[in-house]
Structures are given as structure tokens and as C-alpha cells.
SERO-4910 file (N, C-alpha, C, O; in steps of 0.05 Angstrom, whole numbers):
BEGIN
 pado doro    nc1    nc2    nc3   cac1   cac2   cac3    cc1    cc2    cc3    oc1    oc2    oc3
  Met    A    536   -529    346    518   -506    350    503   -509    375    491   -530    381
  Ser    A    503   -488    391    487   -487    416    461   -471    411    462   -450    398
  Val    A    439   -481    423    413   -468    418    399   -465    445    398   -484    461
  Asp    A    387   -442    449    370   -437    473    343   -428    463    341   -409    447
  Trp    A    322   -441    473    295   -434    464    278   -424    488    282   -432    510
  Ala    A    260   -406    482    240   -397    501    213   -395    487    210   -379    468
  Val    A    194   -411    496    168   -413    483    146   -405    503    147   -414    526
  Arg    A    127   -389    493    105   -381    511     80   -375    495     82   -364    473
  Glu    A     57   -382    505     32   -374    493     28   -344    498     37   -334    519
  Pro    A     14   -330    481      8   -302    486    -13   -299    508    -24   -319    517
  His    A    -18   -274    515    -40   -268    534    -66   -280    523    -70   -281    499
  Pro    A    -84   -290    541   -109   -302    532   -125   -286    512   -138   -297    495
  Val    A   -124   -259    514   -140   -243    496   -129   -245    467   -143   -239    448
  Leu    A   -103   -253    465    -91   -254    438    -91   -282    427    -83   -286    404
  Arg    A    -99   -302    442    -96   -330    433   -113   -337    408   -105   -354    393
  Pro    A   -136   -324    403   -149   -329    378   -133   -318    354   -139   -326    331
  Leu    A   -114   -300    358    -99   -287    337    -71   -298    334    -60   -297    312
  Ile    A    -59   -308    355    -31   -315    356    -28   -343    368    -39   -348    389
  Ala    A    -12   -360    355     -8   -387    365     12   -387    388      7   -399    409
  Arg    A     35   -374    384     55   -374    405     77   -354    399     80   -345    376
  Tyr    A     92   -348    420    117   -333    417    140   -353    420    139   -371    436
  Leu    A    161   -349    404    184   -367    405    210   -350    404    217   -339    383
  Gly    A    224   -349    427    249   -335    428    272   -355    424    270   -378    432
  Tyr    A    293   -346    412    316   -364    406    342   -350    407    345   -326    400
  Val    A    362   -364    417    390   -356    415    406   -379    404    405   -401    415
  Gln    A    420   -375    382    436   -395    369    465   -385    367    470   -364    356
  Asp    A    484   -401    376    512   -394    373    526   -415    356    518   -438    355
  Asp    A    547   -406    342    564   -424    325    547   -437    303    549   -461    298
  Val    A    529   -422    291    513   -432    269    531   -437    244    545   -418    236
  Thr    A    530   -461    234    547   -467    210    532   -469    184    544   -468    163
  Leu    A    505   -472    186    489   -473    161    486   -445    151    475   -427    164
  Ala    A    497   -440    126    498   -413    116    471   -402    108    466   -378    111
  Val    A    454   -419     98    427   -410     89    406   -429    100    408   -453     98
  His    A    386   -416    113    363   -431    124    339   -429    105    334   -407     95
  Arg    A    325   -451    100    301   -450     84    277   -444    101    270   -460    119
  Gly    A    264   -422     96    239   -416    110    216   -429     94    210   -421     72
  Leu    A    204   -449    106    185   -467     92    156   -458     95    150   -444    115
  Pro    A    139   -465     76    111   -459     79     99   -471    105    107   -492    114
  Ser    A     81   -456    117     67   -466    141     40   -453    143     32   -437    126
  Arg    A     25   -460    164     -2   -449    168     -2   -422    180    -23   -409    182
  His    A     21   -412    188     22   -386    201     34   -364    184     51   -369    167
  Val    A     23   -340    187     37   -316    179     58   -310    201     50   -309    224
  Thr    A     83   -306    194    104   -305    214    116   -277    216    124   -265    197
  Leu    A    116   -267    241    130   -242    247    157   -250    260    158   -263    280
  Val    A    178   -240    247    205   -247    256    219   -221    265    220   -202    249
  Ile    A    229   -220    289    244   -197    298    271   -206    308    273   -222    326
  Ser    A    292   -194    297    319   -200    305    327   -182    328    322   -158    327
  Leu    A    340   -193    348    351   -177    370    380   -171    367    393   -159    384
  Asp    A    392   -180    345    420   -175    338    420   -161    310    408   -140    307
  Arg    A    435   -173    291    437   -162    265    410   -165    250    395   -183    256
  Pro    A    405   -149    230    380   -151    214    378   -178    200    398   -191    194
  Val    A    353   -187    196    348   -212    181    352   -206    152    342   -186    141
  Arg    A    366   -224    138    372   -221    109    358   -243     93    367   -266     94
  Val    A    337   -236     80    323   -256     62    335   -252     34    329   -233     21
  Thr    A    350   -272     26    365   -270      1    350   -282    -23    355   -276    -46
  Gly    A    331   -300    -17    315   -312    -38    286   -312    -29    279   -323     -8
  Met    A    269   -299    -45    241   -295    -37    223   -318    -47    231   -332    -66
  Pro    A    200   -322    -35    182   -343    -44    173   -340    -72    168   -360    -86
  Leu    A    169   -315    -81    162   -309   -109    186   -299   -124    200   -281   -113
  Pro    A    191   -309   -148    216   -302   -162    219   -273   -170    242   -264   -175
  Asp    A    197   -258   -172    199   -230   -181    204   -210   -159    203   -186   -163
  Gln    A    209   -220   -135    213   -202   -112    242   -198   -107    259   -215   -111
  Ser    A    249   -174    -98    276   -167    -90    282   -176    -62    264   -177    -45
  Pro    A    307   -183    -56    314   -191    -29    308   -168     -9    307   -144    -17
  Val    A    304   -175     16    298   -155     36    315   -160     61    319   -183     69
  Thr    A    323   -138     73    338   -139     98    325   -120    118    322    -96    111
  Ala    A    319   -130    141    305   -112    161    308   -125    189    312   -149    192
  Gln    A    304   -108    209    305   -117    237    280   -133    244    281   -151    260
  Gly    A    258   -125    231    233   -140    235    220   -146    208    219   -128    190
  Leu    A    210   -170    204    199   -178    179    172   -193    184    168   -205    205
  Val    A    155   -192    164    130   -207    164    130   -224    139    132   -214    117
  Gly    A    126   -251    142    124   -269    120     96   -279    118     86   -292    136
  Gly    A     83   -274     95     56   -284     90     56   -314     84     77   -326     80
  Leu    A     32   -325     82     31   -353     73     43   -355     45     38   -337     28
  His    A     58   -376     40     72   -378     14     74   -407      5     71   -425     21
  Leu    A     80   -410    -21     81   -437    -33    109   -443    -43    112   -461    -60
  Gly    A    128   -431    -33    156   -437    -39    174   -428    -16    165   -414      1
  Pro    A    199   -436    -17    217   -429      6    227   -400      5    229   -389    -17
  Ala    A    231   -389     28    246   -364     31    274   -371     41    276   -385     61
  Leu    A    294   -361     28    322   -367     35    333   -345     53    334   -322     45
  Ile    A    342   -353     77    350   -334     97    379   -338    103    387   -360    113
  Ala    A    396   -318     99    424   -319    105    427   -319    136    414   -304    150
  Gln    A    445   -337    145    448   -340    174    475   -330    184    496   -336    172
  Asp    A    475   -315    206    500   -307    219    508   -328    239    493   -346    246
  Arg    A    533   -327    248    543   -346    267    528   -345    293    523   -366    306
  Arg    A    520   -321    301    503   -318    325    477   -305    317    477   -286    302
  Gln    A    455   -316    327    429   -306    321    412   -305    347    412   -323    363
  Arg    A    398   -283    349    381   -279    373    356   -264    364    357   -243    352
  Gly    A    332   -276    369    308   -262    360    283   -276    370    284   -293    387
  Ile    A    261   -267    359    234   -277    366    218   -282    341    217   -265    323
  His    A    204   -305    341    184   -311    321    157   -309    334    153   -319    356
  Val    A    138   -296    320    110   -294    329     93   -308    308     93   -299    285
  Glu    A     79   -329    315     63   -344    296     34   -334    296     20   -337    316
  Leu    A     27   -321    274      1   -308    272    -19   -325    257    -13   -337    237
  Asp    A    -44   -327    267    -65   -339    252    -72   -321    228    -74   -297    232
  Pro    A    -75   -332    204    -81   -315    181   -105   -297    185   -106   -275    175
  Leu    A   -126   -308    199   -150   -292    203   -147   -271    224   -165   -255    228
  Gly    A   -124   -270    238   -119   -250    258   -100   -228    248    -95   -209    262
  Val    A    -90   -231    223    -70   -213    213    -80   -185    210    -66   -166    216
  Arg    A   -105   -182    199   -115   -155    195   -117   -140    221   -110   -116    223
  Ala    A   -127   -153    242   -129   -140    268   -102   -132    280   -100   -111    293
  Leu    A    -82   -148    275    -55   -143    287    -38   -125    270    -24   -108    281
  Leu    A    -39   -128    243    -20   -114    226    -33    -93    208    -19    -77    196
  Gly    A    -60    -92    207    -73    -72    191    -76    -79    162    -86    -63    146
  Val    A    -67   -103    154    -70   -113    127    -80   -142    129    -78   -154    150
  Ser    A    -92   -152    107   -102   -179    108    -80   -199    101    -59   -191     90
  Ala    A    -84   -224    108    -65   -245    100    -63   -247     70    -42   -254     59
  Ala    A    -85   -240     56    -85   -241     27    -65   -221     15    -51   -227     -4
  Glu    A    -63   -197     27    -45   -177     18    -16   -185     22      2   -175      8
  Leu    A    -11   -202     42     16   -211     48     23   -237     34     46   -246     36
  Ser    A      4   -249     21      9   -276      9     33   -276     -9     35   -260    -28
  Gly    A     51   -295     -4     76   -298    -20     96   -276    -15    117   -276    -28
  Gln    A     91   -258      3    109   -235      7    125   -238     33    117   -252     51
  Val    A    148   -225     33    163   -220     58    167   -190     59    180   -178     41
  Val    A    156   -178     80    154   -149     81    168   -139    107    165   -150    128
  Ala    A    183   -117    104    195   -105    128    173    -94    146    154    -82    136
  Leu    A    176    -98    172    155    -90    191    150    -60    190    127    -51    193
  Asp    A    171    -44    185    167    -15    184    154     -5    159    149     19    155
  Gln    A    148    -24    140    134    -16    115    103    -19    118     89    -14     99
  Leu    A     93    -29    141     65    -33    144     50     -8    153     25     -9    155
  Gly    A     64     14    157     50     39    163     42     43    192     27     61    198
  Ser    A     52     26    210     45     29    239     70     36    254     88     19    257
  Pro    A     72     61    265     96     68    281    100     51    305    122     45    314
  Val    A     77     41    317     79     24    341     93     -2    335    110    -11    349
  Leu    A     85    -14    312     98    -39    304    126    -34    295    144    -51    300
  Ala    A    132    -12    282    159     -6    273    178     -4    296    202     -9    293
  Glu    A    168      5    319    185      8    343    190    -18    358    206    -19    376
  Leu    A    175    -39    351    177    -64    366    206    -75    368    214    -82    390
  Pro    A    221    -77    346    248    -88    349    265    -74    370    279    -87    386
  Glu    A    264    -47    370    280    -32    389    270    -37    418    286    -40    436
  Arg    A    244    -38    422    233    -42    449    240    -70    459    247    -73    482
  Leu    A    239    -90    441    245   -117    450    275   -120    455    283   -135    474
  Ala    A    292   -107    440    321   -109    444    329    -96    471    348   -105    483
  Glu    A    314    -76    480    320    -63    505    311    -79    530    320    -75    552
  Ala    A    292    -98    526    282   -114    548    304   -133    558    321   -142    543
  Glu    A    303   -140    584    326   -154    597    325   -184    593    346   -197    593
  Asp    A    301   -196    591    299   -225    590    274   -233    573    259   -216    565
  Trp    A    271   -259    570    249   -269    553    222   -261    565    203   -254    551
  Ser    A    219   -263    591    194   -257    604    185   -228    598    162   -223    592
  Ser    A    204   -210    601    197   -182    596    193   -177    566    176   -159    559
  Arg    A    207   -191    549    202   -187    520    174   -197    512    160   -184    497
  Phe    A    167   -220    523    140   -230    517    118   -212    528     97   -209    516
  Ala    A    124   -199    551    105   -180    562    102   -156    544     80   -145    542
  Val    A    124   -147    532    122   -124    513    104   -132    490     87   -116    481
  Leu    A    109   -156    479     92   -165    457     62   -166    465     45   -157    449
  Asp    A     56   -176    488     29   -177    497     16   -149    498     -6   -145    488
  Arg    A     31   -130    510     20   -103    513     16    -90    485     -6    -79    480
  Val    A     36    -91    469     35    -77    443     13    -90    425     -3    -76    413
  Leu    A     14   -116    422     -4   -129    404    -33   -129    414    -52   -127    398
  Ala    A    -37   -130    440    -64   -128    450    -76   -101    445   -100    -98    440
  Asn    A    -59    -81    446    -68    -53    442    -76    -48    413    -95    -33    408
  Val    A    -62    -61    394    -68    -55    366    -90    -74    355   -101    -69    334
  Ala    A    -96    -95    370   -116   -114    360   -143   -108    373   -149   -116    395
  Ala    A   -161    -94    358   -187    -87    369   -206   -110    368   -221   -115    386
  Glu    A   -205   -125    347   -222   -149    344   -211   -167    322   -196   -158    305
  Arg    A   -218   -192    323   -209   -211    303   -224   -206    277   -248   -202    275
  Ala    A   -207   -207    255   -219   -202    228   -228   -228    216   -221   -250    225
  Gly    A   -244   -226    195   -252   -249    179   -280   -257    185   -290   -254    208
  Thr    A   -294   -268    165   -321   -277    169   -322   -303    185   -303   -317    186
  Ala    A   -345   -308    197   -348   -332    213   -346   -357    196   -335   -377    204
  Glu    A   -356   -355    171   -355   -378    153   -327   -385    146   -319   -409    146
  Val    A   -311   -365    138   -283   -370    131   -267   -380    155   -251   -399    152
  Gly    A   -272   -369    178   -258   -378    202   -265   -407    209   -247   -422    216
  Trp    A   -290   -414    206   -298   -442    211   -284   -460    191   -274   -481    199
  Ala    A   -284   -453    165   -272   -470    145   -242   -473    149   -230   -494    146
  Trp    A   -229   -451    157   -200   -452    163   -194   -471    186   -175   -487    185
  Arg    A   -210   -470    207   -206   -488    230   -211   -517    222   -198   -535    232
  Arg    A   -231   -521    205   -236   -548    195   -212   -559    180   -205   -582    183
  Leu    A   -200   -543    163   -176   -551    148   -153   -557    166   -139   -577    163
  Leu    A   -149   -540    186   -128   -545    206   -132   -572    220   -113   -587    223
  Gly    A   -156   -577    228   -161   -602    243   -157   -627    226   -151   -648    236
  Ala    A   -160   -624    199   -157   -646    181   -130   -646    167   -126   -662    149
  Asp    A   -112   -629    175    -85   -627    162    -88   -624    132    -73   -635    117
  Gly    A   -109   -609    124   -112   -603     95   -126   -624     79   -130   -621     55
  Arg    A   -134   -646     91   -145   -668     76   -176   -667     75   -190   -685     84
  Leu    A   -186   -645     64   -215   -642     59   -218   -630     31   -203   -614     22
  Leu    A   -239   -639     17   -245   -629     -9   -257   -601     -7   -272   -595     11
  Val    A   -249   -584    -26   -260   -557    -27   -290   -557    -29   -304   -541    -17
  Thr    A   -300   -575    -46   -329   -577    -50   -343   -584    -23   -366   -574    -18
  Thr    A   -331   -601     -7   -342   -608     19   -344   -584     37   -365   -580     49
  Leu    A   -323   -568     38   -323   -544     55   -344   -524     45   -359   -513     61
  Ala    A   -345   -520     19   -364   -501      8   -393   -510     14   -410   -493     22
  Asp    A   -398   -535     11   -425   -545     17   -432   -542     46   -455   -535     53
  Glu    A   -413   -546     64   -418   -545     93   -424   -516    102   -439   -512    121
  Val    A   -412   -496     88   -418   -468     96   -442   -457     80   -451   -435     85
  Gly    A   -451   -473     60   -474   -464     44   -469   -445     22   -486   -430     13
  Trp    A   -444   -444     12   -436   -427    -10   -429   -443    -34   -424   -467    -32
  Ser    A   -430   -430    -58   -419   -443    -82   -389   -446    -79   -377   -431    -63
  Arg    A   -378   -465    -93   -349   -469    -92   -334   -443   -100   -314   -436    -87
  Arg    A   -343   -430   -121   -330   -406   -130   -331   -384   -109   -310   -371   -103
  His    A   -354   -379    -98   -357   -358    -78   -340   -364    -53   -327   -347    -42
  Phe    A   -341   -389    -45   -325   -398    -22   -296   -393    -27   -281   -382    -10
  Gly    A   -286   -401    -51   -258   -398    -57   -250   -368    -57   -228   -361    -47
  Glu    A   -267   -351    -68   -260   -322    -69   -259   -310    -41   -241   -295    -35
  Arg    A   -279   -317    -24   -280   -306      3   -256   -317     20   -244   -302     35
  Phe    A   -250   -342     17   -228   -354     32   -202   -341     24   -186   -333     42
  Arg    A   -197   -338     -1   -172   -326    -10   -170   -297     -2   -148   -287      5
  Ala    A   -192   -283     -2   -192   -254      6   -183   -250     35   -171   -229     41
  Glu    A   -188   -270     52   -179   -267     80   -153   -281     86   -136   -271    100
  Val    A   -150   -306     76   -127   -322     83   -103   -316     66    -80   -318     76
  Gly    A   -107   -310     41    -85   -304     23    -77   -327      5    -61   -324    -13
  Leu    A    -89   -350     10    -86   -373     -8   -113   -384    -15   -132   -380      1
  Thr    A   -116   -398    -37   -141   -411    -43   -144   -435    -24   -124   -443    -12
  Pro    A   -168   -445    -20   -171   -469     -3   -153   -492    -12   -142   -506      5
  Lys    A   -150   -496    -38   -133   -518    -48   -104   -513    -41    -90   -532    -33
  Gln    A    -95   -488    -44    -67   -482    -37    -62   -485     -7    -42   -495      1
  Ala    A    -81   -476      9    -79   -479     38    -77   -508     45    -62   -516     63
  Ser    A    -93   -525     32    -92   -554     37    -65   -565     31    -55   -582     46
  Arg    A    -52   -556      9    -25   -565      2     -6   -559     24     11   -576     32
  Val    A     -7   -534     35     11   -526     56      7   -542     81     27   -550     94
  Leu    A    -18   -548     88    -23   -563    113    -15   -592    110     -5   -603    130
  Arg    A    -18   -604     87     -8   -631     83     22   -632     85     34   -650     96
  Phe    A     34   -612     73     64   -610     74     73   -607    102     93   -619    110
  Glu    A     60   -591    118     67   -588    146     66   -614    161     84   -620    177
  Gln    A     45   -630    156     43   -656    169     66   -674    160     77   -688    177
  Ala    A     73   -674    135     95   -690    125    121   -681    138    138   -697    145
  Leu    A    124   -655    141    148   -644    153    151   -653    182    172   -660    192
  Arg    A    128   -653    197    129   -662    225    136   -692    226    151   -700    243
  Ser    A    127   -708    207    133   -736    206    163   -740    201    176   -757    214
  Val    A    174   -725    183    203   -728    176    220   -719    200    241   -731    205
  Arg    A    211   -698    214    227   -688    237    224   -705    262    237   -699    282
  Gly    A    207   -725    261    201   -741    285    224   -758    295    223   -768    317
  Gly    A    245   -761    279    268   -777    287    267   -805    277    246   -815    269
  Gly    A    290   -818    277    292   -846    268    293   -847    237    296   -827    224
  Arg    A    291   -872    227    292   -876    199    267   -865    185    245   -870    195
  Val    A    271   -851    163    248   -838    149    240   -856    125    256   -860    107
  Asp    A    216   -866    126    204   -881    104    186   -862     89    163   -857     97
  Leu    A    195   -850     66    180   -830     52    154   -841     41    134   -827     39
  Ala    A    154   -866     32    130   -878     22    108   -879     44     85   -874     39
  Glu    A    116   -886     68     98   -887     91     88   -860     98     64   -856    103
  Val    A    106   -840     98     99   -812    103     78   -803     83     59   -789     90
  Ala    A     83   -809     58     64   -801     37     36   -811     41     17   -796     39
  Ile    A     34   -836     48      7   -848     53     -6   -836     77    -30   -829     76
  Arg    A      9   -832     99     -1   -821    123    -11   -793    120    -30   -784    133
  Cys    A      1   -778    102     -5   -749    100    -23   -743     76    -28   -719     70
  Gly    A    -34   -763     63    -55   -758     43    -45   -754     15    -60   -744     -1
  Tyr    A    -20   -761      9    -10   -759    -18    -17   -785    -33    -21   -806    -21
  Tyr    A    -17   -783    -60    -23   -807    -76     -2   -828    -72     -9   -852    -68
  Asp    A     23   -820    -72     46   -838    -69     71   -822    -63     69   -798    -59
  Gln    A     94   -836    -61    119   -822    -54    127   -802    -75    137   -781    -69
  Ala    A    121   -808   -101    128   -789   -122    113   -763   -119    123   -741   -123
  His    A     87   -765   -112     71   -742   -107     82   -725    -84     84   -701    -86
  Leu    A     89   -739    -62    102   -725    -39    127   -711    -48    131   -687    -41
  Ser    A    145   -724    -63    170   -713    -71    166   -689    -89    180   -669    -87
  Asn    A    147   -690   -107    141   -668   -125    131   -643   -110    140   -621   -115
  Glu    A    113   -648    -90    104   -626    -74    126   -615    -57    128   -590    -54
  Trp    A    143   -631    -46    166   -622    -30    184   -604    -46    193   -583    -37
  Arg    A    190   -613    -71    207   -596    -88    194   -569    -94    208   -548    -94
  Ala    A    168   -569    -98    154   -544   -104    154   -526    -79    158   -502    -82
  Leu    A    148   -537    -56    145   -520    -32    170   -514    -17    173   -493     -4
  Ala    A    190   -532    -18    215   -529     -3    238   -521    -22    259   -513    -12
  Gly    A    235   -525    -48    256   -518    -66    278   -539    -69    299   -534    -80
  Cys    A    273   -563    -58    292   -585    -59    277   -611    -54    254   -611    -46
  Ser    A    290   -633    -59    278   -659    -53    277   -664    -23    292   -651     -8
  Pro    A    260   -683    -14    260   -689     15    287   -698     25    295   -690     47
  Arg    A    301   -715     10    327   -725     19    347   -702     21    363   -702     40
  Thr    A    347   -683      3    365   -660      5    359   -644     30    377   -636     44
  Trp    A    333   -639     35    326   -623     58    334   -638     84    345   -625    102
  Ile    A    330   -664     85    337   -679    109    367   -677    114    376   -674    137
  Ala    A    383   -680     93    412   -679     95    422   -651    104    440   -648    119
  Glu    A    409   -630     93    418   -603     98    409   -592    125    425   -580    139
  Glu    A    383   -595    131    372   -580    153    365   -596    178    365   -586    200
  Leu    A    358   -622    174    349   -637    197    368   -638    220    360   -636    243
  Pro    A    395   -640    215    413   -640    238    413   -615    255    422   -615    278
  Phe    A    402   -593    243    403   -567    257    377   -561    272    374   -540    285
  Leu    A    357   -578    269    331   -573    280    325   -591    304    332   -614    304
  Gln    A    312   -580    325    305   -596    348    279   -611    342    263   -603    325
  Asp    A    275   -632    356    251   -647    354    228   -631    365    231   -617    385
  Asp    A    204   -634    353    180   -619    363    172   -627    391    157   -613    404
  Asp    A    183   -650    402    175   -659    428    187   -641    450    178   -642    473
  Gly    A    209   -626    443    221   -609    463    209   -582    463    185   -579    466
  Ala    A    226   -562    461    216   -534    461    200   -528    437    187   -507    435
  Gly    A    201   -545    417    187   -540    392    205   -531    370    197   -532    347
  Gly    A    229   -523    376    248   -514    356    239   -488    344    216   -480    347
  Arg    A    256   -475    329    248   -451    315    230   -459    292    237   -478    278
  Asp    A    208   -444    288    191   -450    266    206   -447    240    222   -428    237
  Ser    A    203   -467    222    219   -467    197    206   -449    176    216   -448    154
  Ser    A    184   -435    183    172   -417    163    185   -390    164    201   -384    183
  Ala    A    178   -374    144    189   -347    144    166   -327    146    170   -302    146
***
């Protein structure tokens, strides 16, 4: 399989809302199904070729979705994505607290969901796949994203307290007690949990699970021999069994199964960053 990546930060005005743009071209893809894993980002996916086909949703009661542009909210299980032999598209990694400003809905409304971009009620966003497909190169595509998203983002959503708590969790890779965060912002644990979930889409405890899982995923993708017991300790799990149980819950398979199936197809984070494994 040949892979070409193009990675760029958004315009400075958008950086509080968006982590990065990631363009990709993959030829001769042999893995039939890709697991879109939980992550800290709400992910906007736009295909520049055939529509994206999500055949297995993070929540079991959801129907599969096929669309040229998709938005995946924060989730606690894998999204199964059917892969074509050739794939060309763009991932946009959104901060959960910037979702309302960019998409017109909160991260909470998208939690556990994969939604077609044209179902969000914004004609400007619905036209994005066509406009990006018409652009000649990555530089011009990223410029289109900058213009469109900057125009629809009037201001960053979310309270200062929730934003501060979210950034604290990010910096600690999820290894902070909910009571500690609530105390630091001066709220009761219950009120803090309700406000956090209303903006982010996950409870603080669920968000912590995802962030610890992300750190474990980075450790596993780092290359070389994988010592799962060591990864578990480094990432704040009780032991290897705890790590394995969480991995099965969030990825839909054991760590060893995921390593065997997907790791050969992913680039190391030290390079272009690889395509984000979230959906």
C-alpha cells in the first residue's frame, strides 16, 4: 500500500477550534475494514473520491451511514469503516468545545453519533465536499477550509470553566480525578459533570477513559516490541487486564488483535502523523 500525507495547522484564528487538517491519498489498500477508534477530537471526514461507508456504528442501535462528508462525535466504541482500494480525502480534527461554533450543534448532541455533513442544516458545510474536490492541490484545499470554517465560526463555544477543565484533562492524558477538577473550578461534582457533558458530549470520567486510551494507543504505535504490562502502568491503568478490558470496550477487540490487524497499515506518529484513527 502506498500512502501520501499532507498535514497543516489551520489559520491562526481557527486554532482554538481545530487541531489540524490531514489530507491523505492511499492506493492499493488491502485492509477491508478500518476501525475508527475513540479519540479526543470530534472528526470531520470528507472524501474526495467515493463516499465514506460506515458499516458499524459506535452505538449498536444506529443504522449504517454513507456520505461524502461525515462528522463523528466523541465515542466509546469503534466505528467500522469499509475501505476502497483507493482513498483520497481530508480529516479535520475539531476541539469538542469548538464544535458548536463550527457546526451549529454541540459536541454533546454528536456524542456517539456519526452524522452526514449535509444533515447538519448548513448549506455552506454541505457544499464543502464538492468545493474541496474541485481544488487542484492540498494547499488550495486547506485554504478553502480556512475560508469556509473561519466564516461560520463567530466565536468559540463553551464556558470558561469547562474549557479549563478540558485542557487540564488533555494535559494529564485523562489521569485526573473528577472530584479534583470539580473542586478546582469551585463546583459540586454533580454540577461539574452535567456542565461538562452538556458541552463535550461525554462525562468527565468517560472523557478520561478516552484520553488514557489515546495515550496507550500512541505507546503501542511507537514501534518495536510492545510490552502491554508496561504500557498499562505508564498510561494509568491498574494492570494489563484493566488495559485489555478497556481496549476491548473502546476498540472492539483485544490489543493483540488490533496490533495484528491495523498496526502494519499505520504510519508512526513521528512522521506525517498518519491518518487519525478516529471517526
